[in-house]
Residue frames as qw, qx, qy, qz and C-alpha x, y, z in Angstrom:
[[0.024, 0.887, 0.459, 0.042, -0.03, 0.00, -0.06],
 [0.399, 0.248, -0.021, 0.882, 1.36, 3.47, -0.86],
 [0.246, -0.825, -0.429, 0.273, 0.72, 6.07, 1.72],
 [0.338, 0.597, 0.127, 0.717, 1.24, 9.78, 1.32],
 [0.249, -0.478, -0.422, 0.729, 1.65, 12.89, 3.25],
 [0.139, 0.746, 0.421, 0.497, -0.49, 16.00, 2.58],
 [0.395, -0.303, -0.271, 0.824, 0.49, 19.36, 3.85],
 [0.077, 0.825, 0.430, 0.357, -1.92, 22.45, 3.94],
 [0.409, -0.111, -0.224, 0.878, 0.04, 25.66, 4.61],
 [0.074, -0.869, -0.444, -0.206, -2.28, 28.46, 5.93],
 [0.121, 0.746, -0.122, 0.644, -1.61, 31.94, 7.08],
 [0.513, -0.635, 0.334, -0.471, -2.16, 30.93, 10.83],
 [0.744, -0.284, 0.597, -0.097, -1.89, 27.10, 10.95],
 [0.343, 0.453, -0.745, -0.350, -0.35, 24.39, 8.95],
 [0.870, -0.135, 0.312, -0.358, -1.98, 20.96, 8.78],
 [0.159, 0.459, -0.857, -0.172, 0.02, 17.78, 8.12],
 [0.867, -0.006, 0.238, -0.437, -1.89, 14.56, 7.29],
 [0.107, -0.338, 0.911, 0.209, -0.78, 11.10, 6.66],
 [0.749, 0.261, 0.106, -0.600, -3.16, 9.31, 4.30],
 [0.679, -0.001, 0.726, 0.110, -3.59, 5.93, 2.78],
 [0.179, -0.049, 0.659, 0.729, -3.65, 5.46, -1.14],
 [0.012, -0.599, -0.764, -0.239, -7.42, 6.03, -1.06],
 [0.005, -0.550, -0.026, -0.834, -7.17, 9.48, 0.62],
 [0.626, -0.687, -0.335, -0.157, -8.37, 8.39, 4.01],
 [0.029, 0.765, -0.421, 0.486, -6.61, 10.42, 6.69],
 [0.793, -0.152, -0.545, 0.226, -4.66, 8.10, 9.21],
 [0.509, -0.504, -0.286, 0.636, -3.15, 10.81, 11.31],
 [0.216, 0.801, 0.237, 0.506, -3.39, 14.54, 11.43],
 [0.546, -0.338, -0.246, 0.726, -1.31, 17.20, 12.98],
 [0.126, 0.900, 0.226, 0.351, -1.83, 20.98, 13.17],
 [0.613, -0.312, -0.140, 0.712, 0.98, 23.38, 14.00],
 [0.012, 0.898, 0.146, -0.415, 1.48, 27.14, 13.92],
 [0.719, 0.601, 0.138, 0.320, 2.77, 28.49, 10.74],
 [0.036, -0.955, 0.258, -0.140, 4.68, 31.41, 12.39],
 [0.909, -0.061, -0.018, 0.413, 8.42, 30.61, 12.28],
 [0.366, -0.724, 0.149, 0.566, 11.60, 32.59, 12.65],
 [0.070, 0.494, -0.617, -0.609, 12.48, 31.91, 9.04],
 [0.793, 0.286, -0.315, -0.437, 11.46, 29.82, 5.99],
 [0.454, 0.339, -0.812, 0.140, 14.14, 27.39, 6.79],
 [0.185, -0.109, 0.759, -0.615, 12.82, 27.05, 10.33],
 [0.715, 0.167, 0.173, -0.657, 9.31, 26.47, 9.04],
 [0.768, 0.332, -0.490, -0.244, 10.43, 23.75, 6.61],
 [0.216, 0.298, -0.854, 0.369, 12.54, 22.08, 9.41],
 [0.441, -0.012, 0.571, -0.692, 9.43, 22.17, 11.80],
 [0.816, 0.226, -0.076, -0.527, 7.23, 20.47, 9.13],
 [0.622, 0.377, -0.685, -0.029, 9.81, 17.92, 8.27],
 [0.099, -0.308, 0.791, -0.519, 9.93, 16.82, 11.96],
 [0.694, 0.131, 0.419, -0.571, 6.38, 15.43, 11.54],
 [0.752, 0.453, -0.310, -0.366, 7.24, 13.39, 8.49],
 [0.344, -0.500, 0.783, -0.136, 8.36, 10.25, 10.28],
 [0.795, 0.122, 0.555, -0.214, 6.30, 7.52, 8.51],
 [0.376, -0.033, 0.739, 0.558, 7.11, 5.65, 5.31],
 [0.449, 0.697, 0.261, -0.494, 5.45, 7.56, 2.43],
 [0.677, 0.352, 0.514, 0.393, 5.34, 7.50, -1.32],
 [0.303, 0.440, 0.196, 0.822, 5.20, 11.31, -1.74],
 [0.125, -0.502, -0.498, 0.696, 4.09, 14.62, -0.35],
 [0.139, 0.695, 0.501, 0.497, 1.26, 16.69, -1.63],
 [0.246, -0.330, -0.303, 0.860, 1.50, 20.43, -0.61],
 [0.128, 0.760, 0.459, 0.443, -0.92, 23.25, -0.98],
 [0.355, -0.389, -0.247, 0.813, -0.51, 26.87, -0.04],
 [0.255, 0.883, 0.312, -0.241, -1.88, 30.23, -0.79],
 [0.155, -0.686, 0.392, 0.594, -0.33, 32.21, -3.67],
 [0.746, 0.632, -0.110, -0.180, 0.81, 31.99, -7.25],
 [0.695, -0.438, 0.513, 0.250, 3.59, 29.60, -8.21],
 [0.271, 0.602, -0.613, -0.435, 6.06, 29.09, -10.92],
 [0.864, 0.151, -0.335, -0.344, 5.89, 25.79, -12.78],
 [0.605, 0.266, -0.685, 0.307, 8.73, 24.38, -10.74],
 [0.597, -0.537, -0.572, 0.168, 7.17, 25.32, -7.37],
 [0.301, -0.020, -0.260, 0.917, 8.78, 28.68, -6.58],
 [0.047, -0.766, -0.586, 0.260, 6.23, 30.95, -4.79],
 [0.367, 0.370, 0.270, 0.809, 5.80, 34.16, -6.78],
 [0.226, -0.678, -0.180, -0.676, 3.39, 36.08, -4.66],
 [0.057, 0.166, -0.707, 0.686, 3.45, 37.11, -1.00],
 [0.401, -0.434, -0.783, -0.195, 0.50, 35.53, 0.91],
 [0.373, -0.707, 0.044, -0.599, -1.53, 36.79, 3.81],
 [0.828, -0.544, 0.087, -0.105, -0.64, 36.03, 7.35],
 [0.532, -0.617, 0.555, 0.170, 2.47, 34.01, 8.45],
 [0.843, 0.291, 0.407, 0.199, 2.56, 32.13, 5.10],
 [0.355, 0.930, -0.086, 0.034, 4.17, 35.27, 3.59],
 [0.390, -0.727, 0.544, 0.151, 7.51, 34.13, 4.96],
 [0.730, 0.055, 0.634, 0.248, 7.67, 31.44, 2.26],
 [0.452, 0.866, 0.047, -0.209, 7.64, 34.11, -0.48],
 [0.436, 0.757, -0.485, -0.027, 10.32, 33.29, -3.11],
 [0.358, -0.385, 0.846, -0.091, 11.00, 29.93, -1.63],
 [0.596, 0.161, -0.636, -0.463, 10.23, 26.53, -3.24],
 [0.707, -0.297, 0.472, -0.435, 8.31, 24.17, -0.92],
 [0.966, 0.218, -0.126, -0.054, 8.87, 21.16, -3.39],
 [0.631, 0.489, -0.487, 0.354, 12.59, 21.49, -3.39],
 [0.216, -0.585, 0.509, -0.594, 12.75, 22.35, 0.31],
 [0.805, -0.230, 0.390, -0.384, 10.87, 19.29, 1.37],
 [0.922, 0.330, -0.202, 0.021, 12.47, 16.95, -1.26],
 [0.381, 0.607, -0.550, 0.430, 15.98, 17.87, 0.13],
 [0.331, -0.474, 0.550, -0.603, 14.93, 17.23, 3.58],
 [0.772, -0.082, 0.482, -0.407, 13.06, 13.99, 3.08],
 [0.171, -0.274, 0.851, 0.415, 14.17, 12.51, -0.22],
 [0.412, 0.478, 0.760, -0.154, 10.42, 12.13, -1.21],
 [0.125, 0.389, 0.543, 0.734, 8.78, 13.27, -4.44],
 [0.003, -0.528, -0.510, 0.679, 6.57, 16.28, -3.90],
 [0.141, 0.549, 0.538, 0.623, 3.99, 18.39, -5.66],
 [0.061, -0.318, -0.336, 0.884, 2.54, 21.88, -5.07],
 [0.010, -0.586, -0.647, -0.488, -0.91, 23.28, -5.76],
 [0.191, -0.331, 0.126, -0.915, -2.66, 26.57, -4.69],
 [0.085, 0.088, 0.877, -0.464, -4.72, 25.83, -1.73],
 [0.566, 0.361, 0.213, -0.710, -8.12, 27.02, -3.26],
 [0.575, 0.407, -0.580, -0.409, -7.29, 24.85, -6.29],
 [0.130, 0.131, -0.956, 0.226, -6.70, 21.90, -3.98],
 [0.402, 0.245, 0.551, -0.689, -10.17, 22.60, -2.41],
 [0.602, 0.424, -0.162, -0.657, -11.62, 22.56, -5.92],
 [0.372, 0.311, -0.859, -0.167, -9.93, 19.37, -6.87],
 [0.080, 0.037, 0.898, -0.431, -11.35, 17.67, -3.78],
 [0.468, 0.327, 0.491, -0.658, -14.86, 18.93, -4.29],
 [0.544, 0.433, -0.387, -0.605, -15.00, 18.25, -7.96],
 [0.486, 0.225, -0.833, -0.137, -14.06, 14.57, -7.56],
 [0.377, -0.175, -0.883, 0.216, -15.38, 13.77, -4.19],
 [0.007, 0.307, 0.553, -0.775, -17.53, 16.49, -2.80],
 [0.320, 0.587, 0.401, -0.627, -20.34, 18.88, -3.72],
 [0.424, 0.640, -0.296, -0.568, -19.43, 19.07, -7.32],
 [0.342, -0.154, 0.906, 0.194, -18.97, 15.38, -7.97],
 [0.445, 0.446, 0.771, 0.090, -20.67, 14.30, -11.19],
 [0.261, 0.884, 0.143, -0.361, -20.76, 17.81, -12.69],
 [0.773, 0.408, 0.228, 0.430, -18.99, 18.71, -15.89],
 [0.316, 0.545, -0.044, 0.775, -18.13, 22.23, -15.02],
 [0.540, -0.713, -0.425, 0.137, -17.65, 23.87, -11.62],
 [0.202, 0.646, -0.310, 0.667, -16.16, 26.76, -9.63],
 [0.629, -0.529, -0.497, 0.279, -15.22, 26.83, -6.15],
 [0.020, 0.771, -0.059, 0.634, -15.14, 30.16, -4.23],
 [0.674, -0.301, -0.503, 0.449, -13.19, 30.22, -0.88],
 [0.189, -0.864, -0.021, -0.467, -13.86, 32.89, 1.69],
 [0.772, -0.312, -0.316, 0.455, -11.13, 33.52, 4.16],
 [0.357, -0.609, -0.038, 0.707, -8.57, 36.07, 5.00],
 [0.148, 0.354, -0.435, -0.814, -8.63, 36.77, 1.34],
 [0.828, 0.327, 0.210, -0.403, -10.71, 35.17, -1.47],
 [0.197, -0.369, 0.835, 0.357, -9.46, 32.14, -3.37],
 [0.754, 0.359, 0.158, -0.526, -10.97, 30.21, -6.10],
 [0.342, -0.215, 0.857, 0.320, -10.81, 27.46, -8.67],
 [0.671, 0.402, -0.084, -0.617, -12.26, 26.80, -12.04],
 [0.295, -0.237, 0.922, 0.078, -12.47, 23.09, -13.00],
 [0.758, 0.250, -0.138, -0.586, -13.94, 20.87, -15.56],
 [0.989, 0.022, 0.125, -0.078, -13.77, 17.31, -16.83],
 [0.702, 0.559, -0.267, 0.352, -10.26, 18.09, -18.23],
 [0.659, -0.130, -0.372, 0.641, -8.95, 19.29, -14.94],
 [0.257, -0.753, -0.239, 0.557, -8.17, 22.52, -13.19],
 [0.431, 0.806, 0.166, 0.372, -8.00, 25.76, -15.33],
 [0.584, -0.528, -0.100, 0.608, -4.74, 27.32, -14.25],
 [0.251, 0.956, 0.008, -0.155, -4.43, 29.84, -17.12],
 [0.735, 0.571, -0.192, 0.313, -1.34, 30.81, -19.01],
 [0.218, 0.579, -0.498, 0.608, 0.44, 32.14, -15.99],
 [0.405, -0.229, -0.805, 0.368, -1.24, 30.24, -13.12],
 [0.088, -0.035, 0.277, -0.956, -3.46, 33.26, -12.29],
 [0.494, -0.311, -0.552, -0.596, -6.91, 31.68, -13.21],
 [0.615, -0.525, -0.588, 0.029, -9.18, 31.51, -10.01],
 [0.372, -0.105, -0.348, 0.854, -7.54, 34.48, -8.33],
 [0.061, -0.719, -0.607, -0.333, -10.87, 35.92, -7.75],
 [0.372, -0.655, -0.278, 0.596, -9.64, 38.57, -5.12],
 [0.304, -0.264, 0.279, 0.872, -8.20, 40.64, -7.91],
 [0.183, 0.659, 0.620, 0.384, -11.63, 41.33, -9.75],
 [0.175, 0.028, -0.140, 0.974, -11.73, 45.13, -9.88],
 [0.108, -0.773, -0.625, 0.007, -14.43, 47.35, -8.68],
 [0.135, 0.533, 0.016, 0.835, -14.82, 51.17, -8.88],
 [0.555, -0.644, -0.487, 0.200, -14.99, 52.06, -5.16],
 [0.341, -0.834, -0.156, 0.404, -14.88, 55.60, -3.64],
 [0.247, 0.933, -0.148, -0.216, -13.44, 57.16, -6.75],
 [0.034, -0.641, 0.753, 0.144, -10.69, 54.60, -7.29],
 [0.789, 0.177, -0.551, -0.205, -10.14, 51.11, -8.74],
 [0.469, -0.477, 0.653, -0.355, -10.11, 48.56, -5.80],
 [0.252, 0.141, -0.949, -0.127, -9.97, 44.83, -5.47],
 [0.675, -0.321, -0.266, -0.609, -13.44, 43.38, -4.96],
 [0.737, -0.069, -0.640, 0.208, -11.91, 40.57, -2.91],
 [0.250, 0.138, -0.497, 0.820, -11.13, 43.11, -0.19],
 [0.504, -0.188, 0.083, -0.839, -14.78, 43.70, 0.32],
 [0.831, -0.075, -0.376, -0.403, -15.78, 40.09, 0.10],
 [0.581, 0.137, -0.733, 0.327, -13.28, 38.45, 2.37],
 [0.584, -0.633, -0.477, 0.174, -13.58, 37.99, 6.18],
 [0.459, -0.159, -0.087, 0.870, -10.97, 40.68, 6.45],
 [0.006, -0.290, -0.316, -0.903, -13.01, 42.99, 4.44],
 [0.480, -0.645, -0.522, -0.285, -16.13, 42.36, 6.51],
 [0.598, -0.513, -0.326, 0.522, -14.09, 43.18, 9.75],
 [0.330, -0.068, 0.052, 0.940, -12.61, 46.30, 8.21],
 [0.191, -0.482, -0.465, -0.718, -16.01, 47.64, 7.01],
 [0.542, -0.693, -0.470, -0.070, -17.59, 47.15, 10.38],
 [0.536, -0.371, -0.211, 0.729, -14.64, 48.85, 12.16],
 [0.187, 0.216, 0.264, 0.921, -15.08, 51.73, 9.73],
 [0.331, -0.624, -0.506, -0.495, -18.65, 52.22, 11.09],
 [0.298, -0.721, 0.191, -0.596, -17.36, 53.12, 14.44],
 [0.914, -0.371, 0.092, -0.136, -16.28, 49.91, 16.04],
 [0.416, 0.686, -0.580, 0.138, -12.40, 49.86, 15.88],
 [0.409, -0.485, 0.684, -0.359, -12.26, 47.76, 18.97],
 [0.907, 0.064, 0.296, -0.292, -13.88, 44.78, 17.35],
 [0.021, 0.604, -0.759, -0.241, -11.28, 42.26, 16.14],
 [0.230, 0.030, 0.973, 0.017, -13.42, 39.05, 15.55],
 [0.319, -0.056, -0.513, -0.795, -16.05, 38.52, 12.90],
 [0.293, -0.331, -0.890, 0.110, -17.96, 36.24, 15.31],
 [0.033, -0.417, -0.445, 0.792, -18.92, 39.42, 17.21],
 [0.255, 0.231, -0.271, -0.899, -20.27, 40.93, 14.05],
 [0.403, -0.139, -0.815, -0.394, -22.41, 37.91, 13.10],
 [0.243, -0.439, -0.800, 0.329, -23.83, 37.66, 16.68],
 [0.057, 0.431, 0.256, -0.863, -24.79, 41.31, 16.57],
 [0.264, 0.009, -0.659, -0.704, -26.23, 40.76, 13.13],
 [0.392, -0.311, -0.857, -0.126, -28.70, 38.36, 14.66],
 [0.203, -0.514, -0.572, 0.606, -29.27, 40.73, 17.55],
 [0.263, 0.788, 0.507, 0.231, -30.46, 43.20, 14.81],
 [0.315, -0.668, 0.054, 0.672, -27.80, 45.86, 15.51],
 [0.507, 0.828, 0.103, -0.216, -27.86, 48.36, 12.58],
 [0.078, 0.786, -0.570, -0.225, -24.23, 48.72, 11.97],
 [0.463, -0.224, 0.854, 0.077, -23.77, 44.83, 11.90],
 [0.627, 0.527, 0.556, -0.140, -26.66, 44.50, 9.59],
 [0.351, 0.885, -0.180, -0.248, -25.13, 47.19, 7.24],
 [0.121, -0.665, 0.712, 0.189, -21.79, 45.48, 7.29],
 [0.560, 0.058, 0.827, 0.008, -23.17, 42.07, 6.66],
 [0.590, 0.706, 0.362, -0.151, -25.32, 43.26, 3.74],
 [0.281, 0.868, -0.330, -0.243, -22.29, 45.00, 2.20],
 [0.331, -0.435, 0.833, 0.086, -20.23, 41.85, 2.56],
 [0.609, 0.254, 0.747, -0.082, -22.86, 39.61, 1.02],
 [0.483, 0.838, 0.081, -0.241, -23.29, 42.09, -1.89],
 [0.004, -0.752, 0.616, 0.234, -19.59, 42.04, -2.50],
 [0.435, -0.146, 0.886, 0.066, -19.56, 38.22, -2.59],
 [0.613, 0.526, 0.562, -0.177, -22.65, 38.07, -4.87],
 [0.360, 0.842, -0.238, -0.325, -21.01, 40.50, -7.38],
 [0.123, -0.542, 0.808, 0.196, -18.14, 38.08, -7.54],
 [0.525, 0.179, 0.829, -0.069, -20.40, 35.02, -7.99],
 [0.551, 0.732, 0.293, -0.273, -22.16, 36.85, -10.79],
 [0.189, 0.791, -0.500, -0.298, -18.85, 37.67, -12.56],
 [0.300, -0.258, 0.910, 0.125, -17.88, 34.05, -12.33],
 [0.578, 0.459, 0.630, -0.242, -21.21, 33.23, -13.80],
 [0.453, 0.838, 0.033, -0.303, -20.93, 35.60, -16.64],
 [0.188, 0.721, -0.626, -0.228, -17.33, 34.59, -17.59],
 [0.044, -0.283, 0.958, 0.014, -17.26, 30.89, -16.85],
 [0.728, -0.040, -0.172, -0.663, -21.11, 29.74, -16.53],
 [0.104, 0.207, -0.961, 0.150, -20.45, 26.76, -14.32],
 [0.552, -0.347, -0.694, -0.306, -23.09, 24.20, -13.34],
 [0.686, -0.628, -0.341, 0.137, -22.26, 24.70, -9.62],
 [0.227, 0.649, -0.403, 0.604, -20.36, 27.11, -7.45],
 [0.764, -0.398, -0.470, 0.193, -19.19, 25.63, -4.16],
 [0.096, -0.855, 0.198, -0.470, -18.60, 28.03, -1.36],
 [0.791, -0.070, -0.471, 0.383, -15.64, 27.19, 0.88],
 [0.104, 0.453, -0.381, 0.799, -14.00, 28.59, 4.00],
 [0.141, -0.130, -0.843, 0.503, -15.01, 28.24, 7.57],
 [0.346, 0.221, 0.185, -0.893, -17.88, 30.66, 7.18],
 [0.523, 0.078, -0.583, -0.616, -19.56, 28.33, 4.62],
 [0.243, -0.164, -0.935, 0.198, -20.50, 25.91, 7.42],
 [0.225, 0.341, 0.452, -0.793, -23.03, 28.54, 8.52],
 [0.272, 0.469, 0.799, 0.259, -26.20, 27.54, 6.58],
 [0.132, 0.863, 0.377, -0.309, -27.62, 31.04, 6.80],
 [0.089, -0.646, 0.399, 0.645, -24.76, 32.51, 4.76],
 [0.201, -0.006, 0.846, 0.494, -25.30, 30.08, 1.98],
 [0.201, 0.654, 0.729, -0.007, -29.04, 30.65, 1.93],
 [0.066, 0.857, 0.157, -0.487, -28.58, 34.34, 1.94],
 [0.141, -0.459, 0.605, 0.635, -26.01, 34.10, -0.93],
 [0.250, 0.250, 0.893, 0.278, -28.33, 31.85, -2.88],
 [0.147, 0.794, 0.541, -0.235, -31.24, 34.26, -2.55],
 [0.014, -0.805, 0.148, 0.574, -29.11, 37.33, -3.43],
 [0.253, -0.165, 0.793, 0.528, -27.51, 35.36, -6.44],
 [0.245, 0.492, 0.816, 0.178, -30.97, 34.55, -7.71],
 [0.118, 0.873, 0.393, -0.265, -32.31, 38.06, -7.35],
 [0.118, -0.731, 0.323, 0.589, -29.21, 39.73, -8.88],
 [0.342, 0.001, 0.815, 0.468, -29.12, 37.29, -11.71],
 [0.217, 0.647, 0.718, 0.139, -32.69, 38.25, -12.67],
 [0.062, 0.940, 0.215, -0.259, -32.43, 41.95, -12.20],
 [0.220, -0.712, 0.431, 0.508, -28.84, 42.43, -13.52],
 [0.180, -0.158, 0.832, 0.501, -28.97, 39.88, -16.47],
 [0.399, -0.148, -0.555, -0.715, -32.46, 38.83, -17.22],
 [0.553, -0.147, 0.452, -0.685, -35.65, 38.20, -15.36],
 [0.913, 0.191, -0.070, -0.354, -36.30, 35.10, -17.48],
 [0.347, 0.514, -0.776, 0.115, -32.86, 33.57, -16.92],
 [0.875, -0.294, -0.344, -0.172, -33.44, 30.08, -15.55],
 [0.474, -0.725, 0.460, -0.196, -31.88, 29.17, -12.16],
 [0.912, 0.271, -0.308, 0.028, -29.39, 26.66, -13.51],
 [0.403, 0.500, -0.579, 0.502, -26.17, 27.48, -11.57],
 [0.747, -0.531, -0.400, 0.007, -26.26, 25.86, -8.09],
 [0.033, 0.687, -0.451, 0.568, -24.91, 27.76, -5.12],
 [0.884, -0.390, -0.246, -0.078, -23.94, 25.45, -2.28],
 [0.365, -0.800, 0.474, -0.054, -21.43, 24.92, 0.42],
 [0.358, 0.483, -0.799, 0.012, -18.35, 22.76, -0.03],
 [0.886, -0.292, -0.303, -0.194, -19.00, 19.17, 1.25],
 [0.790, -0.096, -0.307, 0.522, -15.52, 18.96, 2.68],
 [0.223, -0.971, -0.031, -0.076, -14.66, 21.63, 5.20],
 [0.359, -0.811, 0.446, 0.123, -11.36, 21.52, 7.04],
 [0.738, -0.180, 0.603, 0.246, -10.14, 18.49, 5.06],
 [0.669, 0.710, 0.190, -0.110, -10.75, 19.71, 1.51],
 [0.208, 0.867, -0.446, -0.074, -7.31, 21.25, 0.91],
 [0.432, -0.451, 0.781, -0.004, -5.45, 18.15, 2.33],
 [0.742, 0.246, 0.623, -0.033, -7.42, 15.76, 0.21],
 [0.524, 0.841, 0.042, -0.131, -7.04, 17.94, -2.85],
 [0.024, -0.816, 0.574, 0.068, -3.32, 18.16, -2.38],
 [0.576, -0.200, 0.793, -0.001, -3.10, 14.35, -1.98],
 [0.737, 0.522, 0.419, -0.097, -5.21, 13.79, -5.19],
 [0.390, 0.894, -0.209, -0.073, -2.81, 16.10, -7.10],
 [0.166, -0.623, 0.761, 0.075, 0.37, 14.37, -5.81],
 [0.701, 0.054, 0.707, -0.074, -1.16, 10.88, -6.35],
 [0.684, 0.691, 0.210, -0.102, -1.91, 11.84, -9.98],
 [0.210, 0.874, -0.433, -0.068, 1.53, 13.12, -10.61],
 [0.415, -0.443, 0.794, -0.014, 3.15, 10.07, -9.08],
 [0.760, 0.298, 0.573, -0.074, 1.01, 7.85, -11.38],
 [0.607, 0.791, 0.010, -0.077, 1.92, 9.88, -14.45],
 [0.155, 0.800, -0.580, 0.020, 5.73, 9.55, -13.76],
 [0.731, -0.308, 0.599, -0.109, 5.69, 5.98, -12.63]]
């Protein structure tokens, strides 16, 4: 039996999973990403890779060169890996084959083959976190684009307060928090407080949530108009909240009819990702397993 490691590098935490050849997680560790240096981070991760394995699937935020070099600075503590190559760093420390995939694309791979988009021919995954991540995928695989930029939904432009801004800055959890703080609540540093106050009918919380949901819906409509998927799977921790998915589904339906056409049929499904905390790990594993099979 060929077992694998899968590593999900996040801005705050990094997850390290040991999986069997079918993708069942046998062991899972969670460590803080924060480290004195990139070398210290890679050394810390390697200390957990003690079992016999056939390869290492890695996913992380950002844009990568074809050989694995990280070309964009990520949010949070993952930014310390900017201009390093996780594939080479872990290969030289372990002697194992390794692969690298953007974290949102790993989520998309998992959802398309095993999750909410299984059985669909054309799907999009939209991940709400510190920033906005995404994946466009069909029966032929992930659309990476000519430069690996496909699915970077954060960078959709919007004309905001007299200037061009990134729509993802309004749609992310960071954007929700920033907007609420701008309404006179600079002391609030947790979006859970905002959602709690939203259900308590506080006016500012309702204004902030409405603004946030509208920004997300604008991005979903843009994905629809450019790619027209059968399904859009919403990921990120907030997607576990059923009220968020219901609100987005209704706003998407209303905006589609008012902005595009009142007779346009409701064909694109808006739903939550089936895999929550494990989607990135499983997607990175699937990517590594496919690469190992192709080179065998």
